[in-house]
C-alpha positions as CSV (number, residue, x, y, z in Angstrom):
1,M,-155.4,-51.4,-47.1
2,T,-155.7,-55.1,-46.0
3,D,-156.0,-55.9,-42.3
4,A,-152.8,-57.5,-41.3
5,T,-154.6,-59.6,-38.7
6,N,-157.2,-61.1,-41.0
7,V,-154.8,-63.6,-42.6
8,K,-154.8,-67.2,-43.9
9,L,-152.4,-69.3,-41.9
10,S,-149.9,-71.6,-43.6
11,F,-149.9,-75.3,-43.1
12,K,-146.7,-75.1,-41.3
13,E,-148.0,-72.7,-38.7
14,K,-151.3,-74.6,-38.2
15,A,-149.4,-77.9,-37.9
16,G,-146.8,-76.5,-35.5
17,Y,-149.5,-74.9,-33.4
18,S,-151.3,-78.2,-33.1
19,L,-148.5,-80.1,-31.5
20,S,-148.6,-78.4,-28.2
21,D,-152.2,-79.6,-27.8
22,A,-151.0,-83.2,-28.3
23,S,-148.7,-82.5,-25.4
24,A,-151.4,-81.2,-23.2
25,N,-153.6,-84.2,-24.2
26,F,-151.1,-86.7,-22.8
27,V,-151.9,-85.2,-19.4
28,F,-155.6,-84.5,-20.2
29,Q,-156.4,-88.0,-21.4
30,M,-154.6,-89.6,-18.5
31,F,-156.8,-87.8,-16.1
32,I,-160.0,-88.4,-18.0
33,V,-159.5,-92.1,-18.6
34,F,-157.1,-93.6,-16.0
35,P,-157.6,-92.1,-12.5
36,T,-159.4,-95.2,-11.4
37,A,-156.8,-97.5,-13.1
38,F,-153.9,-95.7,-11.5
39,Y,-155.0,-94.3,-8.2
40,I,-157.3,-97.2,-7.0
41,D,-156.3,-100.3,-8.9
42,S,-152.5,-99.6,-9.0
43,I,-151.4,-97.7,-5.9
44,G,-154.4,-98.6,-3.6
45,I,-156.1,-95.3,-2.9
46,S,-159.8,-95.5,-2.1
47,A,-162.4,-94.3,-4.6
48,A,-163.7,-91.7,-2.1
49,V,-160.2,-90.3,-1.5
50,M,-159.6,-90.1,-5.2
51,G,-162.8,-88.3,-5.9
52,T,-162.1,-85.7,-3.1
53,M,-158.6,-85.1,-4.3
54,L,-159.6,-84.6,-7.9
55,L,-162.2,-82.0,-6.8
56,W,-160.0,-80.2,-4.4
57,V,-157.2,-79.8,-6.8
58,R,-159.4,-78.6,-9.6
59,L,-161.1,-76.0,-7.4
60,S,-157.7,-74.5,-6.7
61,D,-157.6,-73.6,-10.4
62,A,-160.3,-71.0,-9.6
63,V,-157.4,-69.0,-8.3
64,T,-154.5,-70.0,-10.6
65,D,-156.3,-69.9,-14.0
66,P,-157.5,-66.2,-13.8
67,I,-154.2,-65.2,-12.4
68,M,-152.4,-66.8,-15.3
69,G,-154.8,-65.1,-17.7
70,V,-154.0,-61.7,-16.2
71,I,-150.3,-62.4,-16.2
72,A,-150.3,-63.6,-19.8
73,D,-152.4,-60.6,-21.1
74,R,-149.9,-58.3,-19.4
75,T,-146.7,-60.1,-20.6
76,T,-144.5,-57.9,-22.7
77,H,-141.7,-59.7,-24.4
78,R,-140.0,-59.7,-27.8
79,W,-141.4,-63.2,-28.4
80,G,-145.0,-61.9,-27.8
81,K,-147.5,-62.2,-24.9
82,F,-148.3,-65.9,-25.1
83,R,-145.5,-67.7,-27.0
84,P,-142.8,-67.3,-24.3
85,W,-144.9,-69.4,-21.8
86,L,-144.6,-72.5,-24.1
87,I,-140.8,-72.5,-23.6
88,W,-140.8,-71.4,-20.0
89,S,-143.2,-74.2,-18.9
90,A,-142.1,-77.1,-21.0
91,I,-139.6,-78.7,-18.6
92,P,-141.6,-78.2,-15.4
93,F,-144.6,-79.7,-17.2
94,A,-142.9,-82.8,-18.3
95,V,-141.0,-83.4,-15.0
96,L,-144.2,-83.0,-12.9
97,F,-146.2,-85.2,-15.3
98,W,-143.7,-88.0,-14.6
99,L,-143.5,-87.4,-10.9
100,T,-147.3,-87.6,-10.6
101,F,-147.2,-91.1,-11.9
102,T,-144.1,-92.2,-10.0
103,V,-145.1,-92.9,-6.4
104,P,-142.2,-94.1,-4.2
105,D,-142.8,-97.6,-2.7
106,S,-141.5,-96.3,0.6
107,L,-144.5,-94.0,1.0
108,Q,-147.5,-95.7,2.6
109,G,-150.8,-94.6,4.2
110,S,-151.3,-90.8,4.6
111,A,-147.8,-90.1,3.3
112,R,-148.8,-91.7,0.0
113,I,-152.0,-89.7,-0.2
114,W,-150.2,-86.4,0.5
115,Y,-147.7,-87.3,-2.2
116,V,-150.3,-87.8,-4.9
117,V,-152.2,-84.7,-3.8
118,V,-149.1,-82.4,-3.9
119,T,-147.8,-83.8,-7.2
120,Y,-151.2,-83.5,-8.9
121,T,-151.7,-80.0,-7.5
122,V,-148.4,-78.7,-8.8
123,L,-148.8,-80.5,-12.1
124,M,-152.0,-78.6,-12.6
125,M,-150.3,-75.3,-11.9
126,A,-147.7,-76.2,-14.6
127,Y,-150.6,-77.1,-16.9
128,T,-152.2,-73.8,-16.3
129,M,-149.0,-71.9,-16.9
130,N,-148.7,-73.6,-20.3
131,N,-152.3,-74.2,-21.4
132,V,-153.9,-70.7,-20.7
133,P,-151.3,-68.8,-22.9
134,Y,-151.5,-71.7,-25.5
135,A,-155.3,-71.5,-25.7
136,A,-155.2,-67.7,-26.1
137,L,-152.9,-68.0,-29.1
138,N,-156.0,-69.2,-31.1
139,G,-157.4,-65.8,-30.7
140,V,-154.3,-63.7,-31.7
141,M,-152.8,-65.6,-34.6
142,T,-155.5,-64.5,-37.0
143,S,-158.8,-62.5,-36.7
144,N,-160.4,-64.6,-39.5
145,S,-163.2,-66.6,-38.1
146,S,-163.0,-69.4,-40.6
147,E,-159.3,-69.7,-40.2
148,R,-159.7,-69.9,-36.5
149,T,-162.0,-72.9,-37.0
150,S,-159.4,-74.4,-39.4
151,L,-156.6,-73.8,-36.8
152,S,-158.7,-75.5,-34.2
153,S,-159.3,-78.4,-36.5
154,Y,-155.5,-78.9,-36.9
155,R,-155.1,-78.6,-33.2
156,F,-157.6,-81.3,-32.4
157,V,-156.4,-83.6,-35.1
158,A,-153.2,-83.6,-33.1
159,A,-155.1,-83.8,-29.8
160,M,-157.0,-86.8,-31.1
161,G,-153.7,-88.4,-32.2
162,A,-152.5,-88.0,-28.6
163,S,-155.9,-89.5,-27.5
164,F,-155.4,-92.3,-29.8
165,I,-152.0,-93.1,-28.3
166,V,-152.9,-92.5,-24.7
167,Q,-156.3,-94.4,-24.7
168,G,-155.0,-97.1,-27.0
169,L,-151.4,-97.7,-25.9
170,T,-151.3,-96.9,-22.2
171,L,-152.6,-100.1,-20.8
172,P,-150.6,-102.3,-23.2
173,L,-147.4,-100.3,-22.4
174,V,-148.1,-100.4,-18.7
175,M,-148.4,-104.2,-18.9
176,K,-145.2,-104.4,-21.1
177,F,-143.2,-102.3,-18.6
178,G,-144.9,-103.7,-15.6
179,N,-144.2,-107.4,-16.0
180,G,-147.6,-108.2,-17.6
181,S,-149.6,-106.5,-15.0
182,R,-151.8,-103.4,-15.6
183,T,-151.5,-102.5,-11.8
184,D,-147.7,-102.5,-11.5
185,P,-146.7,-98.9,-10.6
186,S,-143.4,-99.3,-12.5
187,G,-145.3,-99.8,-15.7
188,W,-147.2,-96.5,-15.2
189,S,-143.9,-94.6,-14.4
190,A,-142.1,-95.8,-17.5
191,T,-145.1,-95.2,-19.8
192,V,-145.6,-91.6,-18.6
193,A,-141.9,-90.9,-18.9
194,I,-142.2,-91.5,-22.7
195,Y,-145.2,-89.2,-23.0
196,A,-143.4,-86.5,-20.9
197,A,-140.3,-86.6,-23.1
198,V,-142.3,-86.2,-26.3
199,S,-144.3,-83.3,-24.9
200,V,-141.1,-81.2,-24.4
201,V,-140.2,-81.7,-28.1
202,F,-143.7,-80.7,-29.2
203,F,-143.7,-77.4,-27.1
204,V,-140.5,-76.4,-28.6
205,I,-141.8,-77.0,-32.2
206,T,-144.9,-74.9,-31.5
207,F,-142.9,-72.0,-30.1
208,F,-140.8,-71.8,-33.3
209,S,-143.8,-72.2,-35.6
210,V,-146.4,-69.6,-34.6
211,K,-146.8,-65.8,-34.7
212,E,-149.0,-63.4,-32.8
213,R,-150.8,-60.8,-34.9
214,V,-154.0,-59.6,-33.2
215,K,-153.2,-56.9,-30.6
216,P,-155.5,-55.2,-28.1
217,P,-156.8,-51.7,-29.1
218,V,-153.9,-49.3,-28.9
219,D,-155.6,-47.0,-26.3
220,Q,-156.6,-50.0,-24.1
221,K,-155.5,-49.7,-20.5
222,H,-155.0,-52.7,-18.3
223,D,-157.9,-52.9,-15.7
224,L,-158.6,-56.1,-13.9
225,K,-161.9,-55.0,-12.5
226,Q,-163.0,-54.0,-15.9
227,D,-161.8,-57.4,-17.4
228,I,-163.9,-59.2,-14.8
229,R,-166.9,-56.9,-15.2
230,E,-166.9,-57.4,-19.0
231,V,-166.5,-61.2,-18.8
232,L,-169.5,-61.4,-16.4
233,H,-171.6,-59.4,-18.8
234,N,-170.3,-61.3,-21.9
235,R,-173.4,-63.4,-22.9
236,P,-171.7,-65.9,-25.2
237,W,-168.9,-66.3,-22.6
238,L,-171.4,-67.2,-19.9
239,A,-173.2,-69.7,-22.1
240,M,-169.8,-71.3,-23.1
241,F,-168.7,-71.4,-19.4
242,G,-171.8,-73.4,-18.4
243,M,-171.5,-75.7,-21.4
244,V,-167.8,-76.4,-20.9
245,L,-168.3,-77.1,-17.3
246,F,-170.9,-79.8,-17.8
247,V,-169.4,-81.3,-20.9
248,F,-166.1,-81.9,-19.1
249,I,-167.9,-83.2,-16.0
250,T,-169.3,-85.8,-18.4
251,L,-165.9,-86.6,-20.0
252,A,-164.3,-87.3,-16.6
253,L,-167.3,-89.3,-15.3
254,R,-167.6,-91.3,-18.5
255,G,-163.9,-91.9,-18.8
256,N,-163.6,-93.4,-15.3
257,A,-166.8,-95.4,-15.7
258,N,-165.9,-96.6,-19.2
259,Y,-162.6,-98.1,-18.0
260,V,-164.5,-100.2,-15.4
261,F,-167.3,-100.9,-17.9
262,V,-165.0,-102.4,-20.5
263,T,-162.4,-104.2,-18.2
264,R,-164.8,-105.5,-15.6
265,Y,-168.3,-105.6,-17.0
266,L,-167.7,-107.0,-20.6
267,D,-167.3,-110.7,-20.7
268,V,-163.7,-111.9,-20.9
269,E,-164.3,-114.6,-23.5
270,A,-166.5,-112.3,-25.5
271,L,-163.6,-109.8,-25.6
272,R,-161.1,-112.5,-26.5
273,S,-163.3,-113.6,-29.4
274,F,-163.7,-110.0,-30.6
275,I,-160.0,-109.3,-30.4
276,E,-159.3,-112.6,-32.2
277,G,-161.5,-111.5,-35.0
278,L,-159.2,-108.4,-35.4
279,G,-156.1,-110.6,-35.5
280,L,-154.7,-109.4,-32.2
281,T,-154.2,-112.7,-30.6
282,A,-151.3,-115.1,-30.9
283,T,-150.8,-118.8,-30.4
284,A,-147.8,-120.2,-28.7
285,A,-146.4,-121.3,-32.1
286,Q,-146.8,-117.8,-33.5
287,I,-145.0,-116.4,-30.5
288,E,-142.1,-118.7,-31.0
289,S,-141.6,-117.7,-34.6
290,P,-143.3,-114.2,-34.9
291,S,-144.0,-112.4,-38.2
292,L,-142.8,-108.9,-38.6
293,G,-146.4,-107.6,-38.1
294,L,-146.7,-109.6,-34.8
295,K,-143.3,-108.2,-33.6
296,I,-144.5,-104.6,-34.3
297,L,-147.8,-105.2,-32.5
298,D,-146.0,-106.9,-29.5
299,L,-143.6,-103.9,-29.3
300,F,-146.6,-101.8,-28.2
301,G,-148.2,-104.6,-26.1
302,M,-151.1,-105.0,-28.6
303,V,-151.0,-108.8,-28.7
304,V,-153.1,-111.1,-26.4
305,K,-151.0,-114.1,-25.7
306,P,-152.3,-117.5,-24.5
307,G,-153.7,-117.2,-21.0
308,A,-153.3,-113.4,-20.9
309,D,-156.1,-111.1,-19.8
310,P,-157.7,-109.6,-23.0
311,A,-159.3,-106.6,-21.2
312,G,-156.4,-104.2,-21.6
313,V,-156.2,-104.8,-25.4
314,G,-160.0,-104.8,-25.7
315,F,-160.1,-101.4,-24.0
316,S,-157.4,-100.1,-26.3
317,V,-159.2,-101.3,-29.4
318,L,-162.4,-99.6,-28.4
319,S,-160.6,-96.4,-27.4
320,M,-158.6,-96.3,-30.6
321,T,-161.7,-96.7,-32.6
322,G,-163.3,-93.8,-30.9
323,A,-160.3,-91.6,-31.4
324,L,-160.0,-92.5,-35.1
325,V,-163.7,-91.6,-35.6
326,Q,-163.3,-88.4,-33.7
327,I,-160.4,-87.4,-36.0
328,L,-162.9,-87.8,-39.0
329,G,-165.3,-85.5,-37.1
330,V,-162.7,-83.0,-36.4
331,L,-161.6,-82.9,-40.1
332,S,-165.3,-82.3,-41.1
333,A,-165.8,-79.4,-38.6
334,K,-164.7,-76.5,-40.7
335,K,-166.8,-77.5,-43.6
336,L,-169.9,-78.0,-41.5
337,A,-169.3,-74.8,-39.6
338,D,-168.9,-72.9,-42.9
339,W,-172.2,-74.4,-44.1
340,F,-174.4,-74.2,-41.0
341,G,-172.5,-72.1,-38.4
342,K,-170.5,-73.1,-35.4
343,K,-173.4,-72.9,-32.9
344,A,-175.7,-75.1,-35.0
345,V,-173.1,-77.8,-35.6
346,F,-172.0,-77.9,-32.0
347,T,-175.5,-78.1,-30.6
348,A,-176.6,-80.8,-32.9
349,G,-173.4,-82.8,-32.4
350,L,-173.7,-82.6,-28.6
351,A,-177.4,-83.6,-28.6
352,G,-176.6,-86.7,-30.8
353,T,-173.8,-87.7,-28.4
354,A,-176.1,-87.5,-25.5
355,I,-178.7,-89.8,-27.2
356,F,-176.2,-92.5,-28.2
357,Q,-174.4,-92.3,-24.8
358,A,-177.7,-93.1,-23.0
359,M,-177.9,-96.3,-25.1
360,Y,-174.8,-97.7,-23.4
361,F,-177.1,-99.2,-20.7
362,I,-178.5,-101.6,-23.3
363,P,-175.6,-104.0,-24.2
364,G,-175.2,-107.2,-22.1
365,A,-171.8,-108.4,-21.0
366,Q,-171.6,-110.5,-24.2
367,D,-172.5,-107.7,-26.6
368,V,-169.0,-106.5,-27.4
369,S,-170.0,-105.7,-31.0
370,M,-172.8,-103.5,-29.9
371,V,-170.5,-101.6,-27.6
372,F,-168.2,-101.2,-30.7
373,M,-171.0,-99.7,-32.8
374,L,-172.0,-97.3,-30.0
375,T,-168.5,-96.2,-29.7
376,I,-168.5,-95.3,-33.4
377,L,-171.9,-93.5,-33.2
378,V,-171.0,-91.4,-30.1
379,N,-167.7,-90.3,-31.6
380,I,-169.2,-89.4,-35.0
381,C,-171.5,-87.0,-33.2
382,Y,-168.9,-85.7,-30.7
383,G,-165.9,-85.3,-33.1
384,P,-167.0,-82.1,-34.8
385,T,-167.6,-80.3,-31.5
386,I,-164.1,-80.6,-30.4
387,P,-162.4,-77.9,-32.5
388,L,-165.5,-75.8,-32.7
389,L,-165.4,-75.3,-28.9
390,W,-162.1,-73.3,-28.9
391,A,-163.0,-71.4,-32.1
392,M,-166.2,-70.3,-30.3
393,I,-164.2,-69.2,-27.2
394,A,-162.1,-67.0,-29.5
395,D,-165.4,-65.5,-30.8
396,C,-166.3,-64.6,-27.2
397,A,-163.1,-62.5,-27.0
398,D,-164.2,-60.8,-30.3
399,W,-167.6,-60.2,-28.9
400,S,-166.1,-58.3,-25.9
401,E,-164.0,-56.2,-28.3
402,W,-167.1,-55.7,-30.6
403,K,-169.4,-54.5,-27.7
404,N,-166.9,-52.7,-25.5
405,N,-163.8,-51.9,-27.7
406,R,-161.6,-53.8,-25.1
407,R,-159.9,-57.2,-25.6
408,S,-158.6,-59.5,-22.9
409,T,-158.0,-62.7,-24.9
410,A,-156.1,-64.7,-22.3
411,F,-158.5,-63.7,-19.5
412,V,-161.4,-65.0,-21.6
413,F,-159.6,-68.3,-22.4
414,A,-158.4,-68.6,-18.7
415,G,-162.1,-68.6,-17.6
416,M,-162.8,-71.5,-20.0
417,V,-159.6,-73.4,-19.0
418,F,-160.9,-73.1,-15.4
419,A,-164.4,-74.3,-16.5
420,L,-162.7,-77.2,-18.2
421,K,-160.6,-78.2,-15.2
422,A,-163.4,-77.6,-12.8
423,G,-165.5,-79.9,-14.9
424,L,-162.9,-82.6,-14.8
425,G,-162.6,-82.1,-11.0
426,F,-166.3,-82.4,-10.4
427,G,-166.6,-85.2,-12.9
428,G,-163.7,-87.1,-11.4
429,A,-165.1,-86.5,-7.9
430,I,-168.6,-87.6,-8.9
431,A,-167.1,-90.7,-10.5
432,G,-165.0,-91.5,-7.3
433,W,-167.9,-90.9,-4.9
434,M,-170.3,-92.9,-7.1
435,L,-167.9,-95.8,-7.3
436,A,-167.5,-95.6,-3.5
437,M,-171.3,-95.5,-3.1
438,Y,-171.7,-98.6,-5.3
439,G,-168.8,-100.3,-3.3
440,Y,-166.1,-100.4,-6.0
441,S,-162.7,-101.5,-5.1
442,A,-160.0,-103.7,-6.8
443,A,-161.5,-106.6,-4.8
444,T,-165.3,-106.0,-5.5
445,A,-164.9,-104.8,-9.1
446,T,-167.0,-107.6,-10.6
447,D,-169.8,-107.6,-8.1
448,P,-173.2,-107.4,-9.9
449,E,-174.4,-104.4,-7.8
450,V,-171.1,-102.6,-8.5
451,L,-171.5,-103.3,-12.3
452,L,-175.1,-102.1,-12.4
453,G,-174.0,-98.8,-10.9
454,V,-171.1,-98.5,-13.5
455,R,-173.6,-99.1,-16.3
456,K,-175.8,-96.3,-15.1
457,M,-172.8,-94.0,-14.8
458,V,-171.6,-94.7,-18.3
459,S,-175.1,-94.3,-19.8
460,F,-177.8,-92.3,-18.1
461,Y,-175.7,-90.1,-15.9
462,S,-173.2,-89.3,-18.7
463,A,-176.0,-88.6,-21.2
464,G,-177.7,-86.3,-18.6
465,F,-174.7,-84.1,-18.2
466,F,-174.2,-83.8,-21.9
467,G,-177.9,-82.8,-22.2
468,I,-177.4,-79.9,-19.7
469,G,-174.6,-78.8,-22.0
470,V,-177.0,-78.7,-24.9
471,V,-179.3,-76.4,-22.9
472,F,-176.5,-73.9,-22.3
473,M,-175.8,-73.8,-26.0
474,L,-179.4,-72.7,-26.7
475,F,-178.4,-69.4,-25.0
476,F,-175.2,-68.8,-27.0
477,P,-176.0,-65.7,-29.2
478,I,-173.2,-65.9,-31.8
479,S,-175.0,-67.5,-34.8
480,K,-173.5,-67.8,-38.2
481,H,-175.0,-64.3,-39.2
482,V,-173.7,-62.6,-36.1
483,A,-170.3,-64.1,-36.3
484,L,-169.9,-62.7,-39.9
485,Q,-171.2,-59.3,-38.9
486,M,-168.9,-59.2,-36.0
487,S,-165.8,-60.2,-37.9
488,D,-166.6,-57.6,-40.7
489,E,-167.1,-54.7,-38.3
490,L,-163.9,-55.6,-36.3
491,E,-161.9,-55.8,-39.4
492,E,-163.2,-52.4,-40.6
493,R,-162.2,-50.9,-37.1
494,R,-158.7,-52.4,-37.3
495,R,-158.2,-51.1,-40.9
496,K,-159.2,-47.6,-39.8
497,A,-156.9,-47.7,-36.8
498,A,-154.0,-49.0,-38.9
499,T,-154.5,-46.1,-41.4
500,A,-154.7,-43.6,-38.6
C-alpha cells in the first residue's frame, strides 16, 4: 500500500501555495527595507523611538505566535486545520497593512507615536494569524522531503517576486503618488493600498489550491505542556531557532542600513551615470515625445527626469538586481539539496553571504559598479538558503514525530515565526539605536560621521550576525543521510497505521 501522504504535488498546488507568501512578503519587505524611509524620513519619528517600537512590538509576538500555533493545531474544520485561517485573516491583514502606512496629518507628537505603535502591533497580530498556519501547511501537504524542498522553492520564487516589486518599485511609486517626493506620506499610503489589495486576491487563490494530507498520529492527545517540552528537547529545532533569530536580525539591520547607504552615501552623479548606462534617464525632448518603452517605465516611476534625484531609482535598480539573482538561487535550491543535503547547502550559502557582506565597507562613494557586483555575489550565496529554511523547519516537525511519535506541526512553525519576527524586531531596534548613536536624522543624513557608521552597519555588523547564524547551523543534526532515514521510517509507520 502506498502512503497517501508521500505524494508529489502538482504544479497548480505548488504555484497556488506560493502566492500567499508573496502577500506576506509585501509586509515583510516593507519592514525589512523601509522603516527608516517611512518612520524617520517621511513622518518624522526619531530613530531611537522607531527602534524601540520595532523591538517592543516584535517581543509581543512571544505571546501571540505560540498561542496561534496551539490554536491552529487544535482547529477542526471541514476545510482542514490550517487552510481556513488564510480566508479568515485575509481582509484584516490587508486593511491593517494599509492603515499602518496611512498616518493622519491631524495626529502629531505623542498621538502620532501611539498611532504607529498600535497599528503596527495589530498588523503583526493579523500577520501571525495568517502566517503561522500558512507556514505549517508546508509540513502537511506532503511528507516527501524532496517535494517539501520543491514546494519551498515555488513559495520563495513568489516571495522573491514580491521582493522584486517591493524593493524595486516602492520608492518610484511613492514618488509618483507623492508629487515627486519620497517623503510624502500620501505616496506611501497609495502604494501600500495597491499591495494590500493584491494580497487579498493571493490569499484566496492559495485557499482554493492546496490540500492538507499529513495528520497527527491517530492516538495523539493534545497536551500543551508536552508540546513545549518536546520542542525544547528538539535538537534541530533549537539550532534552527538560533539561526533564524540571528539571520533575521541581520536582514532588518542590513535593510535599514542599505537604504541609507545607497540613497545617502553613494555619490549622486555616480548614481546618475550608472542609471544612464541602463537607459533609465530621459531628456526633456524624450519626455515631450515619449516612446512606448519610456511610457511603461514612467508608469512605474522608473525614469530619472532632468533635475530629479536619482537615488530612488538607483536603490530600486540595485534591489531588483538582488531579487532577480535570489530567484536564480531559489530555483537551484532543490537540485543542490538533492545532491549535497539541505544542511550543507544552507551552511555554505550563509557563510558565503557573510564574507561578501563584510566587503561592503570597501566601495567608495563613487564605486557604484562595485556595489552592484557585491549585490550580485551576496544574493548568489543567499538565494538557495531561502526555500531550504522552511523545508528544514518541516524536518524539525518530522524529527519530533520520529523521536516521540507526536506531531505538533503548527507549534513547531510558530516558534520559528516568532524567531523570525523577534529577529526583525531586534534587528530593527539595533538599526534604529545605531542610527541614533551615529546621529542620523533627515537633516544629518549626509554627515561624514553618520555615513561611516552606516557603512559599518551594512558591512561588518551585518556580516557578524550572519556568521553567528552559521555557527548555529553546525549544531543542526539532520544531515542528508539522517533526513532520508527519518523519511523512510516515518513512511513505514504511516503505512502500517493505515493498514491497521
